[in-house]
C-alpha positions as CSV (number, residue, x, y, z in Angstrom):
1,M,3.9,2.0,25.1
2,T,7.2,1.6,26.9
3,E,10.3,0.4,25.1
4,K,10.3,-2.8,27.2
5,A,6.6,-3.5,26.3
6,R,7.4,-2.9,22.7
7,E,10.3,-5.3,22.7
8,D,8.2,-8.0,24.5
9,A,5.4,-7.6,21.9
10,L,7.8,-7.9,19.0
11,R,9.5,-10.9,20.6
12,E,6.4,-12.9,21.1
13,T,4.9,-15.1,18.4
14,P,1.2,-15.6,17.8
15,G,0.1,-18.4,20.1
16,Q,3.5,-18.3,21.9
17,A,3.5,-17.7,25.7
18,P,6.2,-15.6,27.2
19,G,9.2,-17.8,27.8
20,E,8.2,-20.4,25.2
21,T,10.4,-21.1,22.3
22,L,8.9,-20.9,18.8
23,G,8.9,-24.7,18.6
24,Q,7.3,-25.2,22.0
25,A,4.5,-22.8,21.0
26,R,3.8,-25.1,18.0
27,G,3.8,-28.2,20.1
28,E,7.1,-29.5,18.6
29,T,9.5,-31.7,20.5
30,P,13.0,-30.5,21.1
31,G,15.0,-30.7,17.9
32,Q,11.9,-30.8,15.7
33,A,11.2,-27.8,13.4
34,S,8.4,-27.1,10.9
35,R,9.7,-25.8,7.7
36,E,6.2,-25.2,6.3
37,A,4.8,-22.9,9.0
38,P,3.3,-19.7,7.6
39,G,5.8,-16.9,7.7
40,E,8.9,-19.1,7.6
41,M,11.0,-19.7,4.5
42,P,10.3,-22.9,2.6
43,G,13.2,-25.2,2.9
44,Q,14.4,-25.8,-0.7
45,A,15.9,-23.5,-3.3
46,P,16.3,-24.4,-7.0
47,G,20.0,-25.0,-6.5
48,E,19.1,-27.8,-4.1
49,A,16.9,-29.6,-6.6
50,P,19.1,-30.5,-9.6
51,G,17.4,-29.8,-12.9
52,A,14.4,-28.2,-11.2
53,L,14.8,-24.7,-12.8
54,E,15.3,-26.3,-16.3
55,E,12.0,-28.2,-15.7
56,L,10.3,-24.8,-15.3
57,R,12.1,-23.5,-18.4
58,D,10.7,-26.4,-20.4
59,R,7.2,-25.1,-19.5
60,L,7.8,-21.4,-19.9
61,G,10.6,-21.0,-22.4
62,D,12.0,-17.5,-22.7
63,R,9.4,-16.2,-20.2
64,L,11.8,-17.4,-17.5
65,L,14.7,-15.1,-16.8
66,T,17.9,-16.2,-15.1
67,G,21.3,-14.9,-14.5
68,E,22.0,-11.1,-14.5
69,A,18.6,-10.4,-16.1
70,V,16.9,-11.0,-12.8
71,R,18.5,-8.0,-11.0
72,E,16.1,-5.4,-12.4
73,H,13.2,-7.3,-10.9
74,A,14.7,-7.8,-7.4
75,S,13.3,-4.8,-5.4
76,D,10.6,-2.3,-5.1
77,R,10.8,1.5,-4.4
78,S,11.0,1.1,-0.6
79,I,14.1,1.4,1.5
80,A,14.0,-2.3,2.2
81,E,17.0,-4.0,0.5
82,P,16.4,-7.4,-1.1
83,E,17.9,-10.2,0.8
84,G,19.5,-11.5,-2.4
85,M,18.8,-12.3,-6.0
86,P,16.1,-14.8,-7.2
87,A,17.1,-17.9,-9.1
88,G,14.5,-16.9,-11.7
89,V,11.9,-14.4,-12.8
90,V,8.8,-15.5,-14.6
91,L,7.5,-12.9,-17.0
92,A,3.9,-14.1,-17.0
93,S,1.8,-13.6,-20.1
94,G,-1.4,-15.0,-18.7
95,T,-3.0,-17.1,-16.0
96,D,-1.6,-20.3,-17.3
97,D,2.0,-19.0,-16.8
98,V,1.3,-18.0,-13.2
99,A,-0.4,-21.4,-12.5
100,A,2.6,-23.3,-13.9
101,A,5.1,-21.2,-11.9
102,L,3.3,-21.6,-8.6
103,A,2.7,-25.3,-9.1
104,W,6.4,-25.8,-9.8
105,A,7.4,-23.6,-6.8
106,N,5.0,-25.5,-4.5
107,E,6.4,-28.9,-5.7
108,H,9.9,-27.8,-5.0
109,R,9.2,-25.6,-1.9
110,V,10.7,-22.5,-3.5
111,P,9.7,-19.1,-2.0
112,V,7.8,-16.8,-4.3
113,S,7.6,-13.1,-4.5
114,V,5.0,-11.3,-6.8
115,R,5.7,-8.1,-8.6
116,G,3.7,-5.6,-10.6
117,A,5.3,-2.3,-11.4
118,G,7.7,-2.5,-8.4
119,S,6.2,0.8,-7.1
120,G,5.5,-0.5,-3.6
121,L,6.9,1.2,-0.6
122,S,7.0,-1.7,1.9
123,G,9.4,-4.3,0.5
124,G,6.5,-6.6,-0.3
125,S,7.7,-7.5,-3.8
126,N,11.4,-7.8,-3.0
127,A,13.1,-11.0,-4.2
128,Y,14.0,-14.0,-2.0
129,P,17.6,-15.3,-2.5
130,G,17.3,-18.4,-4.6
131,G,13.6,-17.9,-4.9
132,L,11.2,-17.2,-7.8
133,T,9.8,-13.8,-8.7
134,V,6.5,-13.8,-10.7
135,S,6.2,-10.6,-12.6
136,L,2.7,-9.6,-13.8
137,A,3.8,-6.5,-15.6
138,A,3.2,-8.0,-19.1
139,M,-0.4,-8.9,-18.2
140,D,-1.4,-5.3,-18.9
141,R,-4.6,-5.5,-20.9
142,V,-7.9,-3.8,-20.2
143,L,-10.0,-6.7,-21.3
144,G,-13.3,-4.8,-21.6
145,I,-15.4,-2.0,-20.3
146,D,-19.0,-2.9,-19.5
147,A,-20.6,0.6,-19.5
148,A,-24.1,-0.7,-18.9
149,N,-23.1,-2.3,-15.6
150,R,-20.3,0.2,-14.9
151,L,-17.6,-2.5,-14.7
152,A,-14.2,-3.1,-16.2
153,D,-12.4,-6.4,-16.7
154,V,-8.6,-6.0,-16.4
155,E,-5.4,-8.0,-16.1
156,P,-3.3,-7.2,-12.9
157,G,-0.5,-5.4,-14.8
158,V,-2.7,-2.6,-16.1
159,V,-1.4,0.8,-14.9
160,T,-4.0,2.6,-12.8
161,A,-4.1,5.7,-15.0
162,E,-4.5,3.6,-18.2
163,L,-7.6,2.0,-16.8
164,D,-9.0,5.4,-15.8
165,R,-8.3,6.7,-19.4
166,A,-10.1,3.7,-20.9
167,A,-13.1,4.2,-18.6
168,R,-13.4,7.9,-19.4
169,E,-13.9,7.1,-23.1
170,H,-17.2,5.7,-21.9
171,G,-18.1,8.6,-19.6
172,L,-16.9,6.6,-16.6
173,F,-13.8,6.7,-14.3
174,F,-11.9,4.5,-11.9
175,A,-12.2,6.1,-8.5
176,P,-9.2,4.7,-6.6
177,D,-6.5,7.3,-7.1
178,P,-3.1,6.6,-5.5
179,A,-0.5,9.3,-5.9
180,S,1.4,6.7,-8.0
181,T,-1.5,6.4,-10.4
182,H,0.8,6.8,-13.5
183,L,3.1,4.0,-12.3
184,S,1.2,1.6,-10.0
185,T,-0.8,-1.3,-11.3
186,V,-4.3,-2.3,-10.5
187,G,-3.2,-5.8,-9.3
188,G,-0.7,-4.3,-6.9
189,N,-3.3,-1.8,-5.7
190,I,-5.7,-4.6,-5.0
191,A,-3.0,-6.6,-3.2
192,T,-2.3,-3.7,-0.8
193,D,-5.8,-2.2,-0.8
194,A,-4.2,1.0,-1.9
195,G,-5.9,4.3,-1.1
196,G,-4.9,7.6,-2.5
197,L,-6.2,11.1,-3.0
198,R,-9.9,10.4,-3.5
199,C,-10.5,8.0,-0.5
200,I,-12.5,10.6,1.4
201,A,-15.2,10.4,-1.3
202,H,-14.8,6.9,-2.8
203,G,-13.0,4.7,-0.4
204,T,-10.0,2.4,-1.1
205,T,-9.2,0.2,-4.1
206,G,-10.9,-2.7,-2.3
207,D,-14.2,-0.9,-2.3
208,A,-14.1,-0.9,-6.1
209,V,-13.4,-4.7,-6.5
210,A,-16.4,-6.8,-7.7
211,A,-14.7,-10.1,-8.6
212,L,-11.3,-11.7,-8.9
213,E,-9.5,-14.6,-10.5
214,V,-6.8,-15.9,-8.2
215,V,-4.1,-18.6,-8.6
216,L,-3.5,-20.4,-5.3
217,A,-0.2,-21.8,-4.1
218,D,-0.6,-25.2,-5.7
219,G,-1.4,-23.7,-9.1
220,S,-5.2,-24.2,-8.9
221,V,-7.3,-21.3,-10.2
222,I,-10.4,-19.9,-8.3
223,H,-12.9,-17.2,-9.0
224,T,-14.5,-15.0,-6.4
225,G,-17.3,-12.4,-6.4
226,A,-19.8,-11.6,-9.1
227,R,-20.8,-8.9,-11.7
228,T,-24.0,-8.3,-9.8
229,L,-24.6,-5.5,-7.3
230,K,-26.0,-8.0,-4.8
231,N,-24.5,-11.4,-4.0
232,A,-25.4,-13.4,-1.0
233,T,-24.1,-16.7,-2.4
234,G,-21.7,-18.6,-0.2
235,L,-18.6,-17.2,1.5
236,N,-17.5,-13.8,0.1
237,L,-13.9,-14.6,-0.6
238,T,-13.1,-11.4,-2.5
239,P,-12.3,-9.2,0.5
240,L,-10.0,-12.0,1.8
241,F,-7.6,-11.5,-1.1
242,V,-7.9,-7.7,-1.2
243,G,-5.0,-6.4,0.9
244,S,-3.5,-9.9,1.3
245,E,-0.2,-8.8,-0.4
246,G,0.2,-12.0,-2.3
247,T,0.3,-14.2,0.8
248,L,-2.8,-16.2,-0.1
249,G,-2.8,-16.3,-3.9
250,V,-1.8,-14.3,-7.0
251,I,-4.5,-12.2,-8.6
252,T,-4.6,-12.7,-12.4
253,R,-7.8,-10.9,-13.4
254,A,-10.1,-8.4,-11.7
255,T,-13.5,-7.0,-12.3
256,V,-13.7,-3.5,-10.9
257,R,-16.5,-1.0,-10.5
258,L,-16.5,2.3,-12.3
259,E,-18.3,5.5,-11.6
260,P,-19.9,8.2,-13.8
261,V,-17.6,11.2,-14.5
262,P,-19.0,14.2,-12.6
263,E,-20.5,17.0,-14.6
264,G,-18.8,20.4,-14.7
265,V,-15.2,21.4,-14.1
266,P,-13.2,20.3,-11.0
267,Q,-12.3,23.1,-8.6
268,T,-9.1,23.1,-6.6
269,F,-8.9,25.0,-3.4
270,V,-5.9,25.7,-1.2
271,A,-5.6,27.3,2.3
272,S,-2.3,28.4,4.0
273,F,-1.9,28.1,7.8
274,D,0.7,29.3,10.1
275,D,-0.2,26.6,12.6
276,L,-0.1,22.9,11.6
277,E,-2.6,21.8,14.2
278,A,-5.1,24.5,13.2
279,A,-5.1,23.0,9.7
280,G,-5.9,19.6,11.4
281,R,-8.8,21.2,13.2
282,A,-10.1,22.5,9.9
283,V,-9.9,19.0,8.5
284,T,-11.9,17.5,11.4
285,E,-14.8,20.0,10.8
286,I,-14.7,19.6,7.0
287,V,-15.0,15.8,7.2
288,S,-17.8,15.9,9.8
289,A,-20.1,18.1,7.6
290,E,-21.2,18.8,4.1
291,P,-20.2,19.5,1.4
292,R,-17.5,16.8,1.4
293,P,-14.6,17.3,-1.0
294,E,-13.4,14.8,-3.5
295,A,-9.9,15.1,-2.0
296,L,-8.3,16.8,1.0
297,E,-4.5,16.8,1.4
298,L,-2.3,18.2,4.1
299,I,1.2,19.4,3.1
300,D,3.5,20.9,5.7
301,D,5.9,23.8,4.9
302,V,8.9,21.5,4.5
303,C,7.2,19.3,1.9
304,A,5.7,22.3,0.1
305,R,9.1,23.9,-0.3
306,L,10.7,20.6,-1.5
307,I,7.9,20.1,-4.1
308,E,8.5,23.5,-5.6
309,Q,12.3,22.8,-5.7
310,F,11.6,19.4,-7.3
311,R,9.0,20.5,-9.8
312,P,7.9,24.1,-9.8
313,S,4.1,24.3,-9.9
314,G,3.1,27.5,-8.3
315,L,2.2,25.8,-5.0
316,P,1.8,28.4,-2.3
317,Q,4.6,28.4,0.4
318,P,3.0,28.4,3.8
319,D,4.6,29.2,7.2
320,A,3.3,25.9,8.6
321,A,0.9,24.0,6.3
322,L,-1.3,23.9,3.3
323,L,-4.7,22.2,2.9
324,L,-5.1,21.3,-0.7
325,G,-8.5,20.0,-1.8
326,Q,-10.7,19.4,-4.8
327,T,-14.5,19.6,-5.4
328,V,-16.4,18.2,-8.3
329,G,-19.8,18.5,-9.9
330,L,-22.0,21.4,-10.9
331,T,-21.7,23.0,-7.5
332,A,-17.9,22.6,-7.3
333,S,-17.1,26.3,-7.2
334,R,-19.7,27.0,-4.5
335,D,-18.6,24.0,-2.5
336,A,-14.9,25.1,-2.6
337,E,-15.8,28.5,-1.3
338,L,-17.8,26.9,1.6
339,L,-14.9,24.7,2.5
340,L,-12.5,27.7,2.4
341,E,-14.8,29.6,4.8
342,T,-14.3,26.7,7.2
343,C,-10.6,27.0,6.8
344,R,-10.7,30.7,7.5
345,R,-12.7,30.1,10.7
346,H,-9.8,27.9,11.8
347,G,-7.1,30.5,11.1
348,A,-6.2,30.1,7.5
349,V,-4.2,33.2,6.5
350,E,-4.5,32.9,2.7
351,T,-7.1,31.1,0.6
352,E,-7.7,30.7,-3.1
353,S,-9.5,28.4,-5.5
354,Q,-9.1,27.8,-9.2
355,E,-10.6,25.6,-12.0
356,G,-8.8,22.5,-12.9
357,T,-6.4,20.1,-11.2
358,A,-3.0,21.6,-11.7
359,L,-2.3,22.2,-8.0
360,M,-3.5,18.7,-7.1
361,E,-1.0,17.3,-9.6
362,A,1.7,18.9,-7.5
363,R,0.8,16.6,-4.6
364,R,1.6,13.5,-6.8
365,V,5.3,14.4,-6.9
366,A,5.6,14.8,-3.1
367,N,7.2,11.5,-2.4
368,G,9.9,12.1,-5.1
369,A,10.5,15.6,-3.7
370,L,10.9,14.3,-0.2
371,L,13.4,11.6,-1.3
372,A,15.4,14.2,-3.2
373,G,15.5,16.3,-0.1
374,K,16.8,13.4,2.0
375,Y,13.5,12.8,3.8
376,S,13.9,9.2,2.8
377,V,12.5,7.1,5.7
378,H,8.7,7.2,5.3
379,C,5.8,6.1,7.5
380,D,2.2,5.1,6.5
381,V,0.0,5.3,9.5
382,G,-3.7,5.9,9.8
383,V,-5.8,7.3,12.7
384,P,-9.5,8.2,13.1
385,V,-9.9,11.7,11.6
386,S,-11.1,12.8,15.1
387,R,-7.6,12.1,16.4
388,L,-5.8,13.8,13.6
389,V,-4.9,16.9,15.6
390,E,-3.4,14.8,18.4
391,M,-1.4,12.8,15.9
392,I,0.0,15.9,14.3
393,G,1.0,17.3,17.7
394,G,2.5,14.0,18.7
395,V,4.6,13.8,15.5
396,R,5.9,17.3,16.1
397,R,6.8,16.4,19.6
398,I,8.6,13.3,18.5
399,A,10.5,15.3,15.9
400,E,11.6,17.8,18.5
401,E,12.7,15.2,21.0
402,S,14.7,13.3,18.4
403,G,16.3,16.3,16.9
404,R,15.5,15.1,13.4
405,G,13.7,16.8,10.6
406,V,10.2,15.2,10.1
407,S,7.9,16.4,7.3
408,I,4.2,15.7,7.6
409,L,2.3,14.8,4.4
410,A,-1.2,13.3,4.7
411,H,-4.4,12.2,3.0
412,A,-5.9,14.3,5.7
413,G,-9.5,13.6,4.8
414,D,-9.2,9.9,5.7
415,G,-6.6,10.3,8.5
416,N,-3.8,8.6,6.6
417,L,-0.4,10.3,7.4
418,H,2.9,9.9,5.7
419,P,5.5,11.5,8.0
420,A,9.0,11.4,6.4
421,V,12.1,11.5,8.5
422,E,15.3,13.1,7.3
423,S,18.2,10.6,7.0
424,E,21.6,10.4,5.5
425,D,22.3,7.3,3.4
426,T,24.3,5.4,6.0
427,P,23.2,2.4,8.0
428,E,23.7,4.2,11.3
429,D,21.7,7.3,10.3
430,R,18.9,5.3,8.7
431,A,18.6,3.1,11.9
432,A,18.2,6.3,13.9
433,A,15.5,7.6,11.5
434,E,13.7,4.3,11.6
435,A,13.6,4.5,15.4
436,V,11.7,7.8,15.0
437,V,9.3,6.0,12.6
438,D,8.8,3.4,15.3
439,R,7.7,6.0,17.8
440,I,5.3,7.5,15.3
441,T,3.8,4.1,14.6
442,E,3.4,3.4,18.4
443,L,1.6,6.8,18.7
444,A,-0.8,5.9,15.9
445,I,-1.7,2.7,17.7
446,E,-2.3,4.5,21.0
447,L,-4.7,6.8,19.2
448,G,-6.7,3.9,17.8
449,G,-5.0,3.8,14.5
450,V,-3.2,1.3,12.2
451,I,0.4,0.7,11.3
452,S,-0.3,0.9,7.6
453,G,-3.0,2.8,5.9
454,E,-2.4,1.9,2.3
455,H,1.2,0.8,1.6
456,G,0.8,-2.6,3.1
457,I,3.0,-4.5,5.6
458,G,5.5,-6.1,3.3
459,S,8.9,-6.8,5.0
460,L,9.3,-3.4,6.5
461,K,6.4,-3.6,9.0
462,H,6.1,-7.3,9.5
463,R,7.9,-7.2,12.8
464,E,5.4,-4.6,14.1
465,L,2.2,-6.8,13.5
466,P,2.2,-7.9,17.2
467,L,1.8,-4.3,18.2
468,Q,-1.4,-4.1,16.1
469,F,-3.0,-7.5,16.8
470,D,-3.2,-9.8,19.8
471,A,-1.9,-13.4,19.5
472,A,-5.3,-14.9,18.9
473,T,-6.0,-12.6,16.0
474,L,-2.6,-13.2,14.4
475,A,-3.1,-17.0,14.9
476,A,-6.4,-16.8,13.0
477,Q,-4.7,-15.0,10.1
478,H,-2.0,-17.7,10.1
479,A,-4.6,-20.4,10.1
480,I,-6.1,-19.0,6.9
481,K,-2.7,-18.7,5.4
482,A,-1.9,-22.4,6.3
483,A,-5.2,-23.5,4.7
484,L,-4.5,-21.8,1.3
485,D,-0.7,-22.1,1.3
486,P,0.2,-25.2,3.5
487,R,3.8,-25.2,2.3
488,G,4.2,-21.4,2.9
489,I,5.7,-20.6,-0.4
490,L,3.9,-17.3,-1.1
491,T,5.8,-14.3,0.2
492,P,6.9,-16.0,3.4
493,G,7.7,-13.6,6.3
494,R,5.8,-10.8,4.8
495,G,2.2,-9.4,5.0
496,I,1.0,-11.5,7.9
């Protein structure tokens, strides 16, 4: 895509013809503006409604934070800076608190951000200046494990690893496995349809969601899905809220599917390559055949070195790349050897396998290691696995042309890449690094991919949505948003 075409795509609004103003596209007369259009900021902050915040305090008491106490709830882990401090933070203890907060915000047209652990990487939970942040962190209970039906009922603030531990007490496990499993929450993972290391075998978080309780913008509570394996009753609303990033409603309870813990001991295998694209070709063959691994990660030489500096774990140090994978079940050892044979056919220079998951745990610290090494501007693109080699080659070419260090880390088995661009902590250098990320994103789209594989759109990628969707498709998404949140209070300007 040319730079001019990219600028044109970013400049146009869904339903807006080239040359039209935003208001003309909506059918407004000159001088008329709609404050309630999806994606725009609602028009009133608490300071413009005397006594409004005290009205909310009367309902919530000390579960409403104001003043300096709101600062620690203002941003996530992304590079996106919050636009300002919220007027208040609701520490919700249950569905009733969330419903009261949204009903109040809707009445006073106050923008709302929703926060779990704040582990997001897209700016989706960052506060709005003068807005309201609803924190779900205290809603952290595993409400029950239904072993007979392989289901768990949870509140949204449950940490992913805690749910998995609770399930394992019943011989089950929670398959979605983001690298941030010890920090991220189930509600946040549902809101972004988070993926992780085991996607190649089990799919994303959304694939494990059976039913939801959701609070809508006006404070009403709805229930979607069912506890049954089959459900052909009415519209299936559950997938609508999965991946919606809080734009359509706030998830306050989830019923998720569990799986039996595999028998035997997991086997971790690792293959070192002196050619990054050769590693990609090995991935393509592995994914197209059997046995299929439980996880398959690609780590380039830069990232492998930084991981060892950050937290020594015995991770091999390749000339170009590592393929790191895991097999499970009674045939785990045999399967690992078969997969390593595929790697050797594609030029792996060193291979090994071992019982346990120690080396896989090294992958979980990769993001922290990259940040410590100043590879701070991250990307989250996905491509069909059949285009992985082209994507790797394209990223390398972009890095060479830009003169910037770019490290490639990937959930290779599902085609989700996280290139990280080296950047100093200055506005000018960060802008230059973000320009490199823009080129990588455009390449992913050209290869039939997506601008976000698992981190979500948030505020960081919102401007790039017109590169992914045509105007009619975006307009359809906005129509759904307008139906469920007519005043546009829920995470305006993010997600869709």
